[in-house]
C-alpha positions as a Markdown table, in Angstrom:
| # | Residue | x | y | z |
|---|---|---|---|---|
| 1 | Met | 137.9 | 139.6 | 1.3 |
| 2 | Arg | 137.5 | 139.4 | -2.8 |
| 3 | Gln | 139.4 | 136.7 | -4.6 |
| 4 | Asp | 139.7 | 136.4 | -8.0 |
| 5 | Leu | 138.0 | 133.4 | -10.0 |
| 6 | Val | 141.1 | 131.2 | -11.6 |
| 7 | Arg | 140.1 | 128.5 | -14.2 |
| 8 | Leu | 141.9 | 125.8 | -14.2 |
| 9 | Glu | 142.2 | 123.0 | -16.3 |
| 10 | Pro | 142.1 | 119.0 | -15.4 |
| 11 | Ala | 145.9 | 118.7 | -15.8 |
| 12 | Glu | 146.0 | 122.0 | -14.2 |
| 13 | Val | 145.0 | 121.0 | -10.8 |
| 14 | Thr | 147.8 | 120.3 | -8.5 |
| 15 | Ser | 148.6 | 121.4 | -4.5 |
| 16 | Asp | 150.6 | 124.6 | -6.0 |
| 17 | Ala | 147.9 | 125.3 | -8.0 |
| 18 | Leu | 144.8 | 124.8 | -5.6 |
| 19 | Ala | 147.3 | 127.0 | -2.2 |
| 20 | Gly | 146.0 | 130.6 | -1.6 |
| 21 | Leu | 142.5 | 129.6 | -2.6 |
| 22 | Asp | 139.3 | 129.7 | -0.2 |
| 23 | Ser | 136.9 | 127.7 | -2.3 |
| 24 | Leu | 136.7 | 125.7 | -5.7 |
| 25 | Val | 134.6 | 124.4 | -7.7 |
| 26 | Val | 134.3 | 121.1 | -9.2 |
| 27 | Ser | 131.6 | 120.9 | -12.7 |
| 28 | Thr | 133.7 | 117.4 | -14.1 |
| 29 | Asn | 134.5 | 114.0 | -14.1 |
| 30 | Gly | 137.7 | 114.9 | -15.6 |
| 31 | Leu | 140.0 | 114.7 | -12.6 |
| 32 | Ala | 138.4 | 110.6 | -12.2 |
| 33 | Gly | 141.3 | 109.4 | -13.2 |
| 34 | Asp | 144.2 | 111.9 | -11.7 |
| 35 | Ala | 145.0 | 110.4 | -8.1 |
| 36 | Ala | 147.6 | 113.3 | -7.8 |
| 37 | Ala | 144.7 | 115.9 | -8.8 |
| 38 | Val | 141.9 | 114.3 | -6.8 |
| 39 | Ala | 144.9 | 113.6 | -3.3 |
| 40 | Ala | 145.5 | 117.4 | -4.0 |
| 41 | Ile | 141.7 | 118.4 | -3.7 |
| 42 | Arg | 141.1 | 116.3 | -0.8 |
| 43 | Asp | 144.3 | 118.3 | 0.9 |
| 44 | Phe | 142.9 | 121.3 | 0.0 |
| 45 | Ala | 139.2 | 120.4 | 1.7 |
| 46 | Glu | 141.4 | 119.4 | 4.6 |
| 47 | Gly | 144.0 | 121.7 | 5.4 |
| 48 | Gly | 140.1 | 124.5 | 5.4 |
| 49 | Gly | 139.3 | 125.0 | 1.8 |
| 50 | Asn | 135.7 | 124.6 | 0.5 |
| 51 | Val | 134.8 | 122.0 | -1.9 |
| 52 | Leu | 131.7 | 122.6 | -4.2 |
| 53 | Leu | 131.5 | 119.6 | -6.4 |
| 54 | Thr | 128.3 | 119.9 | -9.3 |
| 55 | Asp | 127.1 | 118.0 | -12.5 |
| 56 | Thr | 129.7 | 115.3 | -13.5 |
| 57 | Gly | 131.8 | 116.0 | -11.1 |
| 58 | Val | 130.4 | 114.7 | -7.7 |
| 59 | Gln | 130.8 | 111.9 | -9.5 |
| 60 | Leu | 134.4 | 112.2 | -7.3 |
| 61 | Ala | 132.3 | 112.3 | -3.9 |
| 62 | Pro | 133.9 | 108.7 | -3.4 |
| 63 | Ala | 137.5 | 109.9 | -2.9 |
| 64 | Leu | 137.0 | 112.9 | -1.2 |
| 65 | Val | 134.5 | 112.5 | 1.3 |
| 66 | Asp | 134.2 | 110.1 | 4.0 |
| 67 | Gly | 131.9 | 107.3 | 4.1 |
| 68 | Val | 130.2 | 108.0 | 0.7 |
| 69 | Ser | 130.9 | 105.0 | -2.1 |
| 70 | Asn | 130.3 | 104.7 | -5.9 |
| 71 | Glu | 127.2 | 103.3 | -6.1 |
| 72 | Asp | 125.6 | 105.6 | -3.7 |
| 73 | Val | 126.7 | 108.6 | -6.4 |
| 74 | Val | 123.1 | 108.9 | -8.4 |
| 75 | Val | 121.7 | 110.6 | -12.1 |
| 76 | Arg | 118.6 | 111.6 | -12.2 |
| 77 | Thr | 116.7 | 113.5 | -14.4 |
| 78 | Asn | 114.7 | 116.2 | -13.3 |
| 79 | Ser | 112.3 | 118.9 | -14.3 |
| 80 | Ile | 113.5 | 122.6 | -15.0 |
| 81 | Gly | 113.2 | 123.3 | -12.0 |
| 82 | Leu | 113.7 | 123.5 | -8.2 |
| 83 | Asn | 115.0 | 120.5 | -7.2 |
| 84 | Val | 113.9 | 119.0 | -4.0 |
| 85 | Tyr | 116.5 | 117.6 | -1.7 |
| 86 | Asp | 116.3 | 115.8 | 1.5 |
| 87 | Arg | 117.7 | 117.8 | 4.6 |
| 88 | Gln | 117.4 | 115.6 | 7.1 |
| 89 | His | 120.4 | 114.1 | 5.8 |
| 90 | Ala | 123.7 | 114.0 | 7.4 |
| 91 | Leu | 125.1 | 115.4 | 3.9 |
| 92 | Ala | 122.7 | 118.3 | 4.2 |
| 93 | Ala | 124.0 | 119.5 | 7.4 |
| 94 | Gly | 124.4 | 123.3 | 8.3 |
| 95 | Ile | 122.1 | 123.6 | 5.3 |
| 96 | Arg | 119.5 | 127.4 | 5.4 |
| 97 | Asp | 116.1 | 126.5 | 6.0 |
| 98 | Ile | 115.8 | 128.9 | 3.4 |
| 99 | Ala | 118.3 | 127.0 | 0.4 |
| 100 | Tyr | 117.1 | 125.7 | -2.4 |
| 101 | Met | 118.8 | 124.5 | -5.4 |
| 102 | Asn | 117.4 | 125.8 | -9.0 |
| 103 | Ile | 118.1 | 124.2 | -12.0 |
| 104 | Glu | 119.1 | 126.0 | -15.0 |
| 105 | Ala | 119.8 | 124.2 | -17.9 |
| 106 | Ala | 121.0 | 126.7 | -20.0 |
| 107 | Thr | 123.4 | 128.2 | -17.9 |
| 108 | Met | 124.6 | 124.5 | -17.3 |
| 109 | Gly | 125.0 | 123.5 | -21.3 |
| 110 | Tyr | 122.9 | 121.0 | -21.2 |
| 111 | Arg | 120.4 | 121.1 | -24.3 |
| 112 | Val | 116.6 | 120.7 | -22.4 |
| 113 | Thr | 114.6 | 117.4 | -24.5 |
| 114 | Asp | 110.7 | 117.8 | -25.2 |
| 115 | Ser | 109.6 | 116.6 | -21.3 |
| 116 | Gly | 111.6 | 119.5 | -20.0 |
| 117 | Asn | 113.9 | 117.5 | -17.8 |
| 118 | Val | 117.8 | 117.6 | -17.5 |
| 119 | Pro | 120.2 | 115.5 | -15.7 |
| 120 | Val | 120.9 | 116.2 | -12.0 |
| 121 | Trp | 124.1 | 114.4 | -10.5 |
| 122 | Gly | 124.0 | 113.6 | -6.0 |
| 123 | Ile | 124.5 | 111.6 | -3.7 |
| 124 | Ala | 121.3 | 108.8 | -3.3 |
| 125 | Ser | 119.1 | 109.7 | 0.2 |
| 126 | Asp | 119.0 | 106.2 | 1.5 |
| 127 | Arg | 123.0 | 106.0 | 2.2 |
């Protein structure tokens, strides 16, 4: 089934706007103070919708994932290459062995420093 991409501004994230979508990508923490939007996303996920939190959007994980706290959300700097993660962690359950994350700084809009590092948001692996 093909589905067109629909861009939603943070103020437009409502249950009605999410109805009929299969997946939602959240790449900003701009919704952090909007309890109604966060509730709409949680309801969407609990109703079977796919939610991908990326970049600063990972900061919404505590509001969306039971057992994840604000202290679990971390930001590190990584090289603009392969990002390795703990495949044994509960949040990585079901990820295929051939899957990996490749950081593409330019397409994410990050300025690459002389060190070649960019910010990488995630969930602490020791949690």
